[in-house]
C-alpha positions, 0 to 999 in steps of 0.5 A: 232745292228746299222745294225739291226736298219738301216735295220729294221727301221720301226720295231724299230719305232713301238717298240719305239712308243709302249714303249712310249705309254706303259710308258705314260699309267702307273698310277701315284704312290699313297701314299701306292705304293712301293718305287720300283714302285715310282722309276720305274715310275720316271725312265720310265717317264724320259726314255720315254721322252728322246726317242722322244727328241733324235729322234727330234734331230737326226731323225726328220722324225722318230720323226714326224712319232712317234708323229705327230709333225714337227721339224723346222731346226734351224741355230745355232747363231754365237758364242760369240766373246771376247771383244778384238776380237770384237774391232779388227774387 
């Protein structure tokens, strides 16, 4: 599966774009909607939102192509230091 994604990256990108756009066009559940549709709507919205977030973290170029947004690379802050270690420095 990984080999397919790596060799057909553009196709996977287009399929992901179509999937997220299809999810975003789903109508909001109404009072008379079935419980299954309410569940499916929430599940699809959560999944559709997770795809671009994962792309932003692991493949910034793909995220940029999918959404048009750029991701700035950040440098993580220094880890916290215990009080005893800070005094010895």
